[in-house]
gemmi code that builds the backbone of each chain (N, CA, C; Angstrom):
import gemmi

chains = {
    "A": [
        ("MET", (177.196, -186.977, 37.397), (178.474, -187.644, 37.076), (179.175, -186.955, 35.901)),
        ("PRO", (180.393, -186.487, 36.075), (181.082, -185.836, 34.947), (181.570, -186.809, 33.877)),
        ("VAL", (181.604, -188.115, 34.187), (181.948, -189.078, 33.129), (181.202, -190.394, 33.349)),
        ("GLU", (180.650, -190.898, 32.240), (179.969, -192.186, 32.281), (180.737, -193.118, 31.354)),
        ("LEU", (181.119, -194.281, 31.888), (181.956, -195.192, 31.110), (181.160, -196.421, 30.710)),
        ("ILE", (181.156, -196.713, 29.404), (180.426, -197.883, 28.902), (181.388, -198.736, 28.087)),
        ("PHE", (181.470, -200.020, 28.451), (182.332, -200.926, 27.690), (181.473, -201.947, 26.967)),
        ("GLU", (181.660, -202.013, 25.663), (180.849, -202.897, 24.842), (181.651, -203.293, 23.601)),
        ("LYS", (181.745, -204.560, 23.320), (182.416, -205.081, 22.122), (183.796, -204.461, 21.902)),
        ("CYS", (184.666, -204.587, 22.858), (186.047, -204.096, 22.771), (186.164, -202.593, 22.649)),
        ("ARG", (185.033, -201.896, 22.886), (185.032, -200.447, 22.716), (184.623, -199.782, 24.033)),
        ("LEU", (185.483, -198.879, 24.498), (185.173, -198.147, 25.724), (184.728, -196.739, 25.343)),
        ("THR", (183.521, -196.382, 25.748), (183.033, -195.026, 25.508), (183.035, -194.272, 26.822)),
        ("ALA", (183.677, -193.100, 26.816), (183.653, -192.221, 27.994), (182.818, -191.003, 27.614)),
        ("ALA", (181.603, -190.957, 28.162), (180.719, -189.826, 27.886), (180.993, -188.745, 28.922)),
        ("LEU", (181.633, -187.673, 28.474), (182.034, -186.598, 29.384), (180.912, -185.578, 29.471)),
        ("SER", (180.810, -184.923, 30.643), (179.813, -183.859, 30.743), (180.282, -182.765, 31.694)),
        ("GLY", (179.672, -181.610, 31.548), (180.026, -180.470, 32.388), (181.201, -179.692, 31.819)),
        ("GLU", (181.963, -179.070, 32.712), (183.059, -178.207, 32.296), (184.390, -178.925, 32.480)),
        ("ILE", (185.238, -178.886, 31.445), (186.566, -179.498, 31.565), (187.615, -178.400, 31.587)),
        ("ASP", (188.276, -178.273, 32.725), (189.425, -177.382, 32.832), (190.521, -178.121, 33.587)),
        ("HIS", (191.575, -177.418, 33.932), (192.699, -178.046, 34.629), (192.245, -178.684, 35.947)),
        ("HIS", (191.282, -178.015, 36.604), (190.799, -178.503, 37.900), (190.040, -179.824, 37.764)),
        ("SER", (189.147, -179.907, 36.769), (188.306, -181.102, 36.645), (188.982, -182.217, 35.850)),
        ("ALA", (189.999, -181.873, 35.045), (190.629, -182.881, 34.182), (191.314, -183.984, 34.976)),
        ("ALA", (191.844, -183.629, 36.138), (192.568, -184.622, 36.944), (191.663, -185.787, 37.340)),
        ("PHE", (190.428, -185.451, 37.723), (189.478, -186.488, 38.118), (189.103, -187.365, 36.908)),
        ("LEU", (188.819, -186.713, 35.767), (188.430, -187.449, 34.557), (189.549, -188.395, 34.120)),
        ("ARG", (190.773, -187.883, 34.176), (191.930, -188.688, 33.790), (191.991, -189.954, 34.634)),
        ("GLY", (191.807, -189.819, 35.937), (191.854, -190.968, 36.837), (190.785, -191.992, 36.512)),
        ("GLU", (189.551, -191.509, 36.273), (188.429, -192.419, 35.985), (188.661, -193.170, 34.670)),
        ("ILE", (189.095, -192.422, 33.626), (189.277, -193.045, 32.310), (190.437, -194.037, 32.347)),
        ("ASP", (191.538, -193.653, 32.990), (192.700, -194.542, 33.024), (192.418, -195.835, 33.789)),
        ("GLN", (191.596, -195.713, 34.819), (191.211, -196.896, 35.583), (190.427, -197.869, 34.694)),
        ("ALA", (189.503, -197.314, 33.897), (188.698, -198.148, 32.990), (189.555, -198.719, 31.866)),
        ("LEU", (190.524, -197.936, 31.389), (191.422, -198.428, 30.327), (192.216, -199.629, 30.820)),
        ("ALA", (192.699, -199.540, 32.050), (193.495, -200.632, 32.611), (192.632, -201.871, 32.832)),
        ("LYS", (191.382, -201.646, 33.213), (190.478, -202.755, 33.525), (190.011, -203.482, 32.256)),
        ("PHE", (189.604, -202.728, 31.227), (188.989, -203.337, 30.039), (189.953, -203.536, 28.870)),
        ("GLN", (191.042, -202.775, 28.834), (191.994, -202.820, 27.722), (191.275, -202.839, 26.371)),
        ("PRO", (190.528, -201.793, 26.052), (189.723, -201.781, 24.833), (190.562, -201.615, 23.569)),
        ("ALA", (189.990, -202.035, 22.441), (190.648, -201.818, 21.153), (190.460, -200.367, 20.724)),
        ("THR", (189.333, -199.790, 21.134), (189.045, -198.392, 20.790), (188.528, -197.655, 22.021)),
        ("LEU", (189.004, -196.427, 22.172), (188.449, -195.541, 23.193), (187.734, -194.404, 22.481)),
        ("ALA", (186.469, -194.191, 22.814), (185.720, -193.074, 22.256), (185.464, -192.071, 23.367)),
        ("LEU", (185.950, -190.845, 23.181), (185.681, -189.772, 24.141), (184.539, -188.940, 23.564)),
        ("ASP", (183.405, -188.983, 24.239), (182.210, -188.310, 23.718), (182.017, -186.971, 24.447)),
        ("PHE", (182.148, -185.873, 23.694), (182.075, -184.522, 24.265), (180.670, -183.931, 24.214)),
        ("ASP", (179.681, -184.748, 23.890), (178.325, -184.212, 23.693), (177.819, -183.407, 24.894)),
        ("GLY", (178.097, -183.893, 26.102), (177.572, -183.228, 27.296), (178.499, -182.163, 27.872)),
        ("VAL", (179.575, -181.852, 27.137), (180.545, -180.889, 27.666), (180.073, -179.467, 27.360)),
        ("THR", (179.927, -178.666, 28.415), (179.401, -177.309, 28.236), (180.514, -176.273, 28.101)),
        ("PHE", (181.713, -176.632, 28.551), (182.867, -175.742, 28.424), (184.128, -176.582, 28.459)),
        ("MET", (185.118, -176.190, 27.673), (186.438, -176.823, 27.812), (187.531, -175.839, 27.434)),
        ("ASP", (188.683, -175.960, 28.108), (189.858, -175.211, 27.673), (190.914, -176.227, 27.230)),
        ("SER", (192.158, -175.786, 27.069), (193.162, -176.687, 26.492), (193.511, -177.860, 27.411)),
        ("SER", (193.022, -177.827, 28.651), (193.231, -178.986, 29.527), (192.556, -180.224, 28.949)),
        ("ALA", (191.440, -180.017, 28.233), (190.749, -181.148, 27.599), (191.584, -181.710, 26.457)),
        ("VAL", (192.327, -180.827, 25.771), (193.219, -181.294, 24.708), (194.348, -182.121, 25.334)),
        ("GLY", (194.863, -181.656, 26.465), (195.885, -182.409, 27.184), (195.370, -183.775, 27.620)),
        ("LEU", (194.099, -183.793, 28.033), (193.462, -185.050, 28.445), (193.399, -186.034, 27.268)),
        ("VAL", (193.017, -185.526, 26.099), (192.931, -186.379, 24.905), (194.323, -186.855, 24.496)),
        ("MET", (195.296, -185.936, 24.494), (196.654, -186.302, 24.081), (197.268, -187.343, 25.016)),
        ("GLY", (197.029, -187.176, 26.290), (197.541, -188.134, 27.271), (196.950, -189.516, 27.072)),
        ("ARG", (195.631, -189.571, 26.776), (194.981, -190.863, 26.556), (195.463, -191.485, 25.247)),
        ("TYR", (195.745, -190.622, 24.242), (196.270, -191.142, 22.976), (197.585, -191.875, 23.213)),
        ("LYS", (198.441, -191.241, 24.011), (199.759, -191.851, 24.254), (199.627, -193.186, 24.962)),
        ("ALA", (198.739, -193.260, 25.939), (198.532, -194.514, 26.671), (197.971, -195.594, 25.748)),
        ("LEU", (197.011, -195.185, 24.880), (196.353, -196.145, 23.996), (197.270, -196.647, 22.892)),
        ("SER", (197.988, -195.715, 22.251), (198.787, -196.105, 21.094), (199.920, -197.031, 21.511)),
        ("ALA", (200.388, -196.872, 22.761), (201.410, -197.789, 23.262), (200.858, -199.211, 23.331)),
        ("ALA", (199.535, -199.323, 23.605), (198.907, -200.639, 23.704), (198.237, -201.036, 22.382)),
        ("GLY", (198.403, -200.232, 21.330), (197.859, -200.560, 20.009), (196.390, -200.245, 19.831)),
        ("GLY", (195.819, -199.404, 20.678), (194.401, -199.066, 20.571), (194.175, -197.796, 19.764)),
        ("GLY", (192.924, -197.625, 19.290), (192.575, -196.437, 18.510), (191.755, -195.458, 19.337)),
        ("LEU", (191.745, -194.206, 18.888), (191.060, -193.160, 19.644), (190.087, -192.384, 18.760)),
        ("GLU", (188.889, -192.162, 19.293), (187.904, -191.328, 18.614), (187.455, -190.224, 19.558)),
        ("VAL", (187.300, -189.015, 19.010), (186.851, -187.883, 19.816), (185.580, -187.358, 19.159)),
        ("LEU", (184.454, -187.518, 19.855), (183.161, -187.323, 19.208), (182.396, -186.115, 19.733)),
        ("ASN", (181.494, -185.612, 18.888), (180.556, -184.543, 19.261), (181.229, -183.277, 19.792)),
        ("LEU", (182.213, -182.815, 19.034), (182.932, -181.605, 19.440), (182.171, -180.358, 19.006)),
        ("SER", (182.112, -179.365, 19.907), (181.538, -178.072, 19.546), (182.540, -177.371, 18.627)),
        ("PRO", (182.104, -176.323, 17.905), (183.033, -175.648, 16.990), (184.315, -175.164, 17.674)),
        ("SER", (184.191, -174.570, 18.873), (185.411, -174.062, 19.510), (186.272, -175.208, 20.029)),
        ("ALA", (185.640, -176.279, 20.476), (186.393, -177.456, 20.928), (187.162, -178.072, 19.756)),
        ("TYR", (186.494, -178.115, 18.610), (187.117, -178.681, 17.411), (188.320, -177.835, 16.989)),
        ("ARG", (188.134, -176.511, 17.068), (189.201, -175.580, 16.708), (190.421, -175.795, 17.618)),
        ("MET", (190.165, -175.993, 18.890), (191.252, -176.189, 19.839), (191.976, -177.510, 19.609)),
        ("MET", (191.206, -178.567, 19.326), (191.822, -179.872, 19.059), (192.716, -179.770, 17.826)),
        ("LYS", (192.257, -178.993, 16.826), (193.034, -178.866, 15.594), (194.313, -178.048, 15.802)),
        ("LEU", (194.260, -177.090, 16.720), (195.466, -176.306, 17.034), (196.604, -177.219, 17.481)),
        ("SER", (196.230, -178.353, 18.087), (197.234, -179.262, 18.633), (197.673, -180.315, 17.614)),
        ("GLY", (197.023, -180.349, 16.463), (197.376, -181.358, 15.460), (196.806, -182.727, 15.760)),
        ("LEU", (195.824, -182.786, 16.671), (195.255, -184.080, 17.067), (194.559, -184.827, 15.929)),
        ("GLN", (194.146, -184.074, 14.889), (193.421, -184.724, 13.792), (194.259, -185.784, 13.081)),
        ("SER", (195.600, -185.721, 13.244), (196.427, -186.750, 12.606), (196.615, -187.963, 13.526)),
        ("LEU", (196.172, -187.847, 14.775), (196.352, -188.943, 15.731), (195.038, -189.656, 16.054)),
        ("ALA", (193.935, -188.922, 15.945), (192.653, -189.493, 16.351), (191.578, -189.053, 15.364)),
        ("ARG", (190.469, -189.787, 15.376), (189.345, -189.373, 14.542), (188.563, -188.303, 15.295)),
        ("LEU", (188.478, -187.103, 14.739), (187.754, -186.007, 15.374), (186.413, -185.820, 14.681)),
        ("GLU", (185.345, -185.874, 15.449), (183.999, -185.723, 14.880), (183.289, -184.541, 15.517)),
        ("PRO", (182.922, -183.515, 14.721), (182.126, -182.423, 15.284), (180.707, -182.887, 15.570)),
        ("LYS", (179.988, -182.109, 16.355), (178.571, -182.393, 16.582), (177.859, -182.369, 15.241)),
        ("PRO", (176.980, -183.344, 14.965), (176.338, -183.405, 13.646), (175.698, -182.078, 13.236)),
        ("GLU", (174.994, -181.418, 14.161), (174.282, -180.195, 13.784), (175.210, -179.005, 13.565)),
        ("GLU", (176.501, -179.178, 13.958), (177.437, -178.060, 13.836), (178.360, -178.238, 12.630)),
        ("LYS", (178.236, -179.331, 11.921), (179.221, -179.687, 10.899), (179.489, -178.563, 9.901)),
        ("GLU", (178.428, -177.903, 9.443), (178.603, -176.864, 8.432), (179.383, -175.687, 8.972)),
        ("ARG", (179.218, -175.425, 10.292), (179.918, -174.273, 10.862), (181.372, -174.606, 11.127)),
        ("VAL", (181.660, -175.861, 11.419), (183.026, -176.246, 11.739), (183.904, -176.269, 10.495)),
        ("TYR", (183.319, -176.714, 9.390), (184.090, -176.762, 8.138), (183.707, -175.610, 7.246)),
        ("PRO", (184.378, -174.488, 7.370), (183.956, -173.353, 6.549), (184.398, -173.531, 5.083)),
    ],
    "B": [
        ("MET", (195.433, -143.218, 11.653), (195.493, -142.719, 13.025), (194.974, -143.787, 13.994)),
        ("LYS", (195.624, -143.905, 15.126), (195.236, -144.923, 16.103), (193.956, -144.488, 16.818)),
        ("GLU", (193.034, -145.417, 16.886), (191.768, -145.120, 17.539), (191.978, -145.016, 19.047)),
        ("LYS", (191.282, -144.082, 19.671), (191.442, -143.918, 21.110), (190.261, -144.574, 21.831)),
        ("TYR", (190.583, -145.414, 22.771), (189.531, -146.093, 23.521), (189.356, -145.439, 24.886)),
        ("ILE", (188.129, -145.216, 25.241), (187.854, -144.603, 26.546), (187.251, -145.655, 27.463)),
        ("LEU", (187.795, -145.728, 28.680), (187.317, -146.717, 29.651), (185.901, -146.369, 30.114)),
        ("LEU", (185.011, -147.341, 30.011), (183.621, -147.125, 30.425), (183.299, -147.806, 31.757)),
        ("ASN", (183.900, -148.946, 31.962), (183.591, -149.697, 33.183), (184.739, -150.654, 33.490)),
        ("ARG", (184.915, -150.949, 34.770), (186.037, -151.799, 35.136), (185.712, -152.636, 36.362)),
        ("CYS", (186.300, -153.820, 36.402), (186.130, -154.674, 37.577), (187.467, -155.321, 37.903)),
        ("LYS", (187.755, -155.456, 39.182), (189.029, -156.002, 39.629), (188.763, -157.123, 40.624)),
        ("LEU", (189.473, -158.205, 40.481), (189.235, -159.358, 41.344), (190.566, -159.970, 41.763)),
        ("GLU", (190.728, -160.156, 43.048), (191.944, -160.807, 43.529), (191.624, -162.240, 43.924)),
        ("LEU", (192.443, -163.163, 43.424), (192.191, -164.588, 43.639), (193.408, -165.268, 44.246)),
        ("GLU", (193.164, -166.303, 45.000), (194.230, -167.187, 45.461), (194.467, -168.204, 44.331)),
        ("SER", (195.734, -168.606, 44.138), (196.028, -169.509, 43.011), (195.639, -170.952, 43.329)),
        ("ARG", (194.338, -171.181, 43.433), (193.805, -172.530, 43.633), (193.035, -172.917, 42.374)),
        ("SER", (193.178, -174.181, 41.956), (192.585, -174.581, 40.679), (191.054, -174.466, 40.688)),
        ("VAL", (190.445, -174.530, 41.862), (188.992, -174.416, 41.949), (188.540, -173.012, 41.502)),
        ("ASN", (189.457, -172.041, 41.517), (189.112, -170.682, 41.106), (189.117, -170.471, 39.591)),
        ("GLU", (189.566, -171.462, 38.829), (189.581, -171.322, 37.367), (188.168, -171.083, 36.841)),
        ("SER", (187.225, -171.890, 37.306), (185.851, -171.739, 36.808), (185.220, -170.461, 37.340)),
        ("PHE", (185.587, -170.084, 38.571), (185.064, -168.847, 39.155), (185.524, -167.633, 38.346)),
        ("ALA", (186.827, -167.621, 38.013), (187.386, -166.482, 37.271), (186.698, -166.300, 35.922)),
        ("ARG", (186.509, -167.391, 35.190), (185.910, -167.221, 33.854), (184.426, -166.876, 33.962)),
        ("ALA", (183.772, -167.352, 35.035), (182.360, -167.003, 35.225), (182.209, -165.520, 35.548)),
        ("VAL", (183.138, -164.973, 36.339), (183.102, -163.542, 36.681), (183.278, -162.696, 35.418)),
        ("VAL", (184.283, -163.056, 34.610), (184.532, -162.280, 33.388), (183.323, -162.374, 32.454)),
        ("ALA", (182.752, -163.562, 32.333), (181.584, -163.736, 31.462), (180.414, -162.892, 31.956)),
        ("ALA", (180.203, -162.874, 33.274), (179.086, -162.105, 33.831), (179.304, -160.612, 33.619)),
        ("PHE", (180.553, -160.167, 33.794), (180.853, -158.739, 33.613), (180.725, -158.342, 32.144)),
        ("ALA", (181.182, -159.239, 31.242), (181.146, -158.941, 29.802), (179.728, -158.971, 29.257)),
        ("ALA", (178.792, -159.490, 30.037), (177.406, -159.635, 29.555), (176.803, -158.291, 29.155)),
        ("GLN", (177.296, -157.190, 29.771), (176.748, -155.871, 29.431), (177.073, -155.449, 27.996)),
        ("LEU", (178.024, -156.164, 27.355), (178.311, -155.896, 25.937), (177.420, -156.728, 25.017)),
        ("ASP", (176.550, -157.522, 25.605), (175.626, -158.378, 24.869), (176.347, -159.276, 23.846)),
        ("PRO", (177.349, -160.028, 24.307), (178.130, -160.848, 23.369), (177.338, -162.023, 22.813)),
        ("THR", (177.772, -162.518, 21.669), (177.194, -163.755, 21.138), (177.750, -164.916, 21.966)),
        ("MET", (177.129, -166.072, 21.843), (177.599, -167.267, 22.551), (179.047, -167.571, 22.172)),
        ("GLU", (179.363, -167.396, 20.883), (180.718, -167.701, 20.411), (181.740, -166.745, 21.019)),
        ("GLU", (181.412, -165.465, 21.054), (182.328, -164.487, 21.641), (182.548, -164.786, 23.125)),
        ("LEU", (181.474, -165.137, 23.796), (181.558, -165.439, 25.218), (182.430, -166.677, 25.466)),
        ("THR", (182.262, -167.693, 24.627), (183.089, -168.903, 24.744), (184.563, -168.569, 24.526)),
        ("ASP", (184.841, -167.731, 23.528), (186.226, -167.345, 23.245), (186.856, -166.659, 24.459)),
        ("VAL", (186.107, -165.736, 25.069), (186.627, -164.978, 26.216), (186.807, -165.907, 27.423)),
        ("LYS", (185.794, -166.722, 27.699), (185.875, -167.631, 28.851), (187.052, -168.596, 28.714)),
        ("THR", (187.238, -169.118, 27.504), (188.322, -170.075, 27.285), (189.672, -169.393, 27.516)),
        ("SER", (189.816, -168.183, 26.989), (191.091, -167.471, 27.121), (191.389, -167.128, 28.577)),
        ("VAL", (190.373, -166.718, 29.324), (190.562, -166.415, 30.747), (190.971, -167.684, 31.493)),
        ("SER", (190.332, -168.777, 31.168), (190.645, -170.058, 31.788), (192.110, -170.434, 31.552)),
        ("GLU", (192.580, -170.210, 30.326), (193.984, -170.509, 29.998), (194.937, -169.641, 30.819)),
        ("ALA", (194.640, -168.338, 30.872), (195.548, -167.405, 31.556), (195.614, -167.701, 33.054)),
        ("VAL", (194.455, -167.957, 33.653), (194.419, -168.226, 35.094), (195.073, -169.582, 35.404)),
        ("THR", (194.838, -170.559, 34.543), (195.484, -171.869, 34.733), (197.004, -171.728, 34.673)),
        ("ASN", (197.490, -170.907, 33.730), (198.933, -170.666, 33.641), (199.491, -170.165, 34.970)),
        ("CYS", (198.779, -169.235, 35.608), (199.246, -168.709, 36.909), (199.324, -169.833, 37.931)),
        ("ILE", (198.307, -170.684, 37.939), (198.220, -171.724, 38.960), (199.281, -172.806, 38.753)),
        ("VAL", (199.461, -173.238, 37.507), (200.395, -174.354, 37.292), (201.830, -173.894, 37.046)),
        ("HIS", (202.002, -172.700, 36.446), (203.368, -172.270, 36.109), (203.920, -171.210, 37.064)),
        ("ALA", (203.127, -170.148, 37.309), (203.666, -169.033, 38.090), (203.945, -169.440, 39.530)),
        ("TYR", (203.010, -170.203, 40.090), (203.172, -170.630, 41.491), (203.169, -172.152, 41.574)),
        ("PRO", (204.225, -172.819, 41.096), (204.189, -174.291, 41.055), (204.223, -174.925, 42.442)),
        ("GLU", (204.887, -174.282, 43.391), (205.052, -174.936, 44.694), (204.502, -174.148, 45.878)),
        ("ARG", (203.813, -173.073, 45.587), (203.218, -172.314, 46.687), (201.959, -171.650, 46.148)),
        ("ARG", (201.173, -171.123, 47.057), (200.006, -170.367, 46.630), (200.410, -168.919, 46.502)),
        ("GLY", (199.766, -168.225, 45.608), (200.070, -166.809, 45.441), (198.850, -166.059, 44.976)),
        ("LYS", (199.081, -164.780, 44.713), (197.980, -163.889, 44.374), (197.849, -163.755, 42.853)),
        ("ILE", (196.620, -163.799, 42.389), (196.316, -163.536, 40.983), (195.396, -162.326, 40.940)),
        ("MET", (195.744, -161.346, 40.124), (194.888, -160.166, 39.996), (194.272, -160.152, 38.599)),
        ("LEU", (192.959, -160.123, 38.591), (192.226, -160.145, 37.329), (191.553, -158.781, 37.165)),
        ("THR", (191.838, -158.106, 36.071), (191.219, -156.807, 35.814), (190.485, -156.879, 34.480)),
        ("VAL", (189.237, -156.511, 34.488), (188.453, -156.533, 33.258), (187.983, -155.114, 32.976)),
        ("GLY", (188.239, -154.646, 31.778), (187.826, -153.297, 31.406), (186.945, -153.324, 30.175)),
        ("ILE", (185.942, -152.451, 30.188), (185.099, -152.291, 29.005), (185.342, -150.887, 28.460)),
        ("TYR", (185.667, -150.802, 27.189), (186.014, -149.533, 26.555), (185.023, -149.231, 25.440)),
        ("THR", (185.104, -148.000, 24.956), (184.243, -147.606, 23.830), (184.494, -148.528, 22.634)),
        ("GLY", (183.506, -148.654, 21.808), (183.637, -149.478, 20.612), (183.492, -150.966, 20.903)),
        ("GLY", (183.019, -151.305, 22.102), (182.795, -152.710, 22.440), (184.073, -153.468, 22.763)),
        ("LEU", (185.136, -152.722, 23.122), (186.405, -153.387, 23.419), (186.422, -153.939, 24.844)),
        ("LEU", (186.752, -155.205, 24.944), (186.900, -155.856, 26.243), (188.381, -156.141, 26.458)),
        ("ARG", (188.903, -155.669, 27.583), (190.320, -155.934, 27.878), (190.411, -156.702, 29.188)),
        ("VAL", (191.099, -157.825, 29.148), (191.265, -158.648, 30.349), (192.750, -158.728, 30.672)),
        ("GLN", (193.072, -158.401, 31.911), (194.454, -158.499, 32.334), (194.557, -159.508, 33.477)),
        ("VAL", (195.499, -160.429, 33.343), (195.715, -161.439, 34.385), (197.163, -161.308, 34.857)),
        ("ARG", (197.320, -160.966, 36.123), (198.659, -160.672, 36.634), (199.004, -161.589, 37.805)),
        ("ASP", (200.244, -162.030, 37.836), (200.710, -162.796, 38.987), (202.068, -162.286, 39.430)),
        ("TRP", (202.470, -162.676, 40.621), (203.755, -162.273, 41.178), (204.612, -163.527, 41.392)),
        ("GLY", (204.496, -164.444, 40.433), (205.154, -165.742, 40.548), (206.536, -165.769, 39.922)),
        ("CYS", (206.910, -166.942, 39.406), (208.300, -167.172, 39.004), (208.699, -166.468, 37.705)),
        ("GLY", (207.728, -166.065, 36.891), (208.077, -165.384, 35.642), (208.455, -166.364, 34.540)),
        ("ILE", (208.497, -165.840, 33.306), (208.801, -166.684, 32.143), (210.159, -166.255, 31.579)),
        ("ALA", (211.083, -167.215, 31.472), (212.428, -166.888, 30.992), (212.408, -166.582, 29.495)),
        ("ASP", (211.704, -167.397, 28.725), (211.678, -167.231, 27.267), (210.224, -167.152, 26.797)),
        ("ILE", (209.731, -165.931, 26.643), (208.310, -165.744, 26.304), (207.992, -166.297, 24.911)),
        ("ASP", (208.888, -166.082, 23.948), (208.633, -166.586, 22.583), (208.461, -168.100, 22.587)),
        ("LYS", (209.302, -168.765, 23.347), (209.233, -170.230, 23.456), (207.902, -170.638, 24.122)),
        ("ALA", (207.541, -169.931, 25.191), (206.308, -170.255, 25.921), (205.080, -170.053, 25.043)),
        ("ARG", (205.147, -169.107, 24.107), (203.998, -168.835, 23.241), (203.883, -169.816, 22.092)),
        ("GLU", (204.933, -170.600, 21.842), (204.890, -171.592, 20.767), (203.841, -172.654, 21.063)),
        ("PRO", (202.976, -172.964, 20.065), (201.999, -174.029, 20.300), (202.706, -175.352, 20.582)),
        ("LEU", (202.136, -176.130, 21.449), (202.598, -177.478, 21.813), (203.846, -177.483, 22.691)),
        ("TYR", (204.367, -176.294, 23.019), (205.511, -176.272, 23.935), (204.987, -176.231, 25.364)),
        ("SER", (205.374, -177.213, 26.164), (205.013, -177.191, 27.571), (206.172, -177.695, 28.400)),
        ("THR", (206.338, -177.090, 29.574), (207.392, -177.558, 30.475), (206.855, -178.639, 31.410)),
        ("LEU", (205.565, -178.975, 31.242), (204.934, -179.834, 32.249), (204.531, -181.227, 31.776)),
        ("GLY", (205.122, -181.699, 30.670), (204.864, -183.085, 30.285), (203.573, -183.275, 29.527)),
        ("GLU", (203.206, -184.526, 29.293), (202.193, -184.823, 28.285), (200.740, -184.587, 28.690)),
        ("GLU", (200.465, -184.362, 29.969), (199.070, -184.089, 30.315), (198.694, -182.628, 30.056)),
        ("ARG", (199.690, -181.791, 29.791), (199.411, -180.416, 29.407), (199.697, -180.297, 27.919)),
        ("ALA", (198.756, -179.718, 27.169), (198.887, -179.691, 25.714), (199.902, -178.648, 25.239)),
        ("GLY", (200.215, -177.674, 26.077), (201.121, -176.606, 25.641), (200.435, -175.632, 24.707)),
        ("LEU", (199.136, -175.448, 24.902), (198.354, -174.621, 23.982), (197.844, -173.319, 24.586)),
        ("GLY", (198.153, -173.081, 25.852), (197.578, -171.933, 26.549), (197.648, -170.633, 25.758)),
        ("PHE", (198.857, -170.182, 25.439), (199.007, -168.915, 24.730), (198.459, -169.007, 23.310)),
        ("ALA", (198.606, -170.171, 22.663), (198.088, -170.332, 21.290), (196.570, -170.155, 21.268)),
        ("VAL", (195.895, -170.677, 22.294), (194.448, -170.521, 22.383), (194.077, -169.055, 22.614)),
        ("MET", (194.766, -168.393, 23.551), (194.481, -166.972, 23.813), (194.693, -166.156, 22.551)),
        ("GLU", (195.759, -166.461, 21.831), (196.066, -165.726, 20.605), (195.003, -165.949, 19.541)),
        ("SER", (194.524, -167.171, 19.436), (193.575, -167.458, 18.370), (192.131, -167.070, 18.745)),
        ("PHE", (191.802, -167.027, 20.039), (190.429, -166.724, 20.446), (190.201, -165.249, 20.753)),
        ("MET", (191.301, -164.504, 20.995), (191.163, -163.069, 21.259), (191.749, -162.305, 20.066)),
        ("ASP", (191.556, -160.973, 20.035), (192.100, -160.190, 18.921), (193.578, -159.855, 19.131)),
        ("ARG", (193.925, -159.579, 20.387), (195.300, -159.196, 20.692), (195.740, -159.832, 22.006)),
        ("LEU", (197.031, -160.174, 22.064), (197.588, -160.759, 23.288), (198.961, -160.154, 23.546)),
        ("ARG", (199.169, -159.665, 24.767), (200.484, -159.145, 25.124), (200.941, -159.837, 26.403)),
        ("VAL", (202.179, -160.282, 26.407), (202.715, -160.969, 27.580), (203.963, -160.230, 28.041)),
        ("ARG", (203.943, -159.789, 29.286), (205.129, -159.154, 29.861), (205.518, -159.943, 31.096)),
        ("SER", (206.805, -160.250, 31.209), (207.230, -161.110, 32.308), (208.652, -160.801, 32.733)),
        ("LYS", (208.900, -160.998, 34.008), (210.258, -160.849, 34.522), (210.508, -162.016, 35.466)),
        ("VAL", (211.574, -162.743, 35.203), (211.877, -163.910, 36.034), (212.027, -163.485, 37.495)),
        ("GLY", (211.307, -164.182, 38.349), (211.368, -163.888, 39.777), (210.420, -162.794, 40.229)),
        ("ALA", (209.809, -162.090, 39.273), (208.932, -160.970, 39.645), (207.479, -161.209, 39.253)),
        ("GLY", (207.239, -161.928, 38.159), (205.859, -162.217, 37.778), (205.565, -161.949, 36.313)),
        ("THR", (204.311, -162.166, 35.972), (203.871, -162.096, 34.578), (202.557, -161.335, 34.486)),
        ("THR", (202.429, -160.531, 33.444), (201.160, -159.873, 33.159), (200.738, -160.226, 31.744)),
        ("VAL", (199.570, -160.813, 31.632), (198.995, -161.161, 30.329), (197.836, -160.204, 30.071)),
        ("THR", (197.872, -159.522, 28.949), (196.792, -158.606, 28.596), (196.195, -159.052, 27.273)),
        ("MET", (194.900, -159.245, 27.267), (194.259, -159.653, 26.016), (193.032, -158.794, 25.742)),
        ("GLU", (192.785, -158.571, 24.475), (191.680, -157.708, 24.069), (190.846, -158.379, 23.008)),
        ("LYS", (189.568, -158.076, 23.064), (188.683, -158.550, 22.005), (187.580, -157.525, 21.817)),
        ("THR", (187.314, -157.182, 20.586), (186.190, -156.302, 20.302), (184.939, -157.155, 20.184)),
        ("ILE", (183.992, -156.878, 21.070), (182.753, -157.659, 21.097), (181.754, -156.998, 20.153)),
        ("LYS", (181.441, -157.698, 19.094), (180.478, -157.143, 18.137), (179.066, -157.285, 18.691)),
        ("GLY", (178.856, -158.360, 19.441), (177.577, -158.526, 20.122), (176.473, -159.022, 19.226)),
        ("ARG", (175.378, -159.342, 19.860), (174.253, -159.892, 19.102), (173.584, -158.823, 18.248)),
        ("GLU", (173.570, -157.574, 18.770), (172.937, -156.481, 18.028), (173.967, -155.676, 17.242)),
        ("GLY", (175.245, -155.902, 17.534), (176.307, -155.137, 16.889), (176.616, -153.882, 17.679)),
        ("ASN", (177.743, -153.884, 18.409), (178.109, -152.714, 19.225), (178.765, -151.639, 18.379)),
        ("GLN", (178.554, -150.413, 18.744), (179.272, -149.326, 18.055), (180.179, -148.601, 19.029)),
    ],
}
model = gemmi.Model(1)
for chain_id, residues in chains.items():
    chain = gemmi.Chain(chain_id)
    for i, (resn, *xyz) in enumerate(residues, 1):
        res = gemmi.Residue()
        res.name, res.seqid = resn, gemmi.SeqId(i, " ")
        for name, pos in zip(("N", "CA", "C"), xyz):
            atom = gemmi.Atom()
            atom.name, atom.element = name, gemmi.Element(name[0])
            atom.pos, atom.b_iso = gemmi.Position(*pos), 0.0
            res.add_atom(atom)
        chain.add_residue(res)
    model.add_chain(chain)
structure = gemmi.Structure()
structure.add_model(model)
structure.setup_entities()
């Protein structure tokens, strides 16, 4: 499964896995949006721990979910980013819209 | 004086502009670049940039039809990797605008970061385009490798 969705205490966690590109993002977007509409969470956490590759389509996926959430007053967290994923998210200025968390073991490399 | 690079090896791949080929294209480039013994980080940078360039062809160059994408990968002396992604699609009217981060003609599901990522993950990026004729993206990166290439 490329995404596992867990809803608990007003918080929806989408644990993503595998490769995220333009081809796979469409499916992930559909799954996450369906869960957002169903649960209407206060917070959405996108967990990148299982993601082995991503290009800027993943940034588009995060930005799109931010827009949907902020319209409904929800918050967004982006967790367990690899160094290159973190670099890409920062290129887009997402750090001012969502909480970006690098993978714990990579923290020193991400913040030079 | 400008350093002269000599071509050591080359691979050419023709693809149909289908999104399922995005992962195939970056896997081919990664497999070919393996002979330079790249680090994981260098490999990620190259794969990500190839993914961006090929995605651009699929979503921008051929928005309403399928077309041909030509991928050329060259290995040169000094550990230089050159990747060229060419299409015969609609072309880019304003290249400077297209290269601006966050600029996208395709709405909010696209971040508008394609060229910004290629620019930041590779050493050099050149974009040549003619409206109605197509676009050629050429990017280069010197692979230092795990052992350090000379």
